[in-house]
N, C-alpha and C positions, 0 to 999 in steps of 0.2 A: 657464334650463336646466330641462328637465322632470325629473321624479322618475326615470324609466327611464334617461335619459342619465347622470344623477348616479350612480345605482347601478352602471351599467356602468363608469363612470370609476373608481369606488372599487374594484370587483372587479378590473379590469384592472391597476390600480396595485398592488394586493395581490399578484396573481399574478406580476407582474414582479419585485417585491421578493423573493418566495419563490424564484423561479428564480435570481435573482442570488445569494442567500444559499447555495443549493445548490452553485453553481459555486465559491464561495469555500471551501467545505469541502473539495472535491476538489482545487482548484487548489494548495493548500498542499503536496500530495504530488507533483505533476507534476514530472518531471525529477530527482527525488531518489532516492537509493538507500534502499530500504525493506525491511523484513521484512514478509512477507505471510502471514497464517494463513487457511486456507480451511476449509470445513466438512468435506470428505472427501479432498481431494487432498494435504494436508500443509502444509508451511511452505516459503516461497520467499524468496530474496533477489535483488533486482535493481532496475533503474531503472524507475520508474513512467512509462509513456508516456501512458496514457489510462485513465479509469475511467468505467464506465457501470453504474450500479446496483450489482449484485453481481459484475460482470465487470471484470477488470483486464487491460490489455495491458502487458507488461513486456519490456524488452530486457536483454541480458546477464543472463539469469535462471538462477538456480541453486536446486536443491532442498536444503534443510537436512534431512539424513536423521537425524542424531543429534548431540546436543551434550552437553558435560560442563561442570561447574563453573559452571553457571547454572541456577537452579531454574525460572525463568520466561522466556518469550520477551521480556518487557520488559527483563530483565537481559541477555539475548543482544543485543538491539538497542542497549542503552546501553553495555555493558561488554565484550561479546564472549563467547567461550567458551574452554574449555580443551583440553588435549591429549586426543586421542581423538575430537574432533568430526569429523563426516563431512559434507562439502558436495560436491554433484555438479559435473560439468563444466557450462559455461554453454551455454544455447541463445541464438541471436541474438535471437529474438522468441518470446514465449509468451503465449497467451491463457489466462487462469486464471478459472475460474468459482467461484461460491459463496464469494465474499469475505466474511470475518468481521472481520478486523483488519488495520490498516496501522500500522506503527510505523517512523518514520524512523530510520536507522542513524546513530549518532554516529561521529566520526572514530576514536575509540578502538575502537569495535566493528568498524569496517571493517578497521583494521590487525590486530586480533586474528583476525578471521574469514578474511582473505586467506591466512593460513598453512595453512588446511585445505581450500583449493579443490582439487578434482580437476582434472587437466589435460584 
C-alpha cells in the first residue's frame, strides 16, 4: 500500500468515526419528551422528531411561557413547576431554530407540567 492510499484510509476512517459519534449525541433525544431552550424564540416542551445542527423538529410541541417554583430550566425538566405556570396549546409539528439546550423530561416533571397545559 502506498503512502497516499494509507493516508486516505486513515482520514476516511477518522471521518466515519466522527460522523457516527455525532449521530449518537443526537440519537439519545430522538423520540423523547424534552424541554428545548432556543436563542430567541423561548422555551418549548415536546417530542423530539429530528435534529439538524441548531434546528429541531418537534411534535406535540408547546411553548413554556412562564413557570413558578423552579429557578432553572434544569429544575423544570427534572421536577416540574408550580401553580401559576403557563404552557401553550400543542402544535402538531413545529420546526424550531437556534437550538441552545435540550433537556429530557422526567416522569415527575411530565406529570407536574401536564396540569398547566392550555387546551
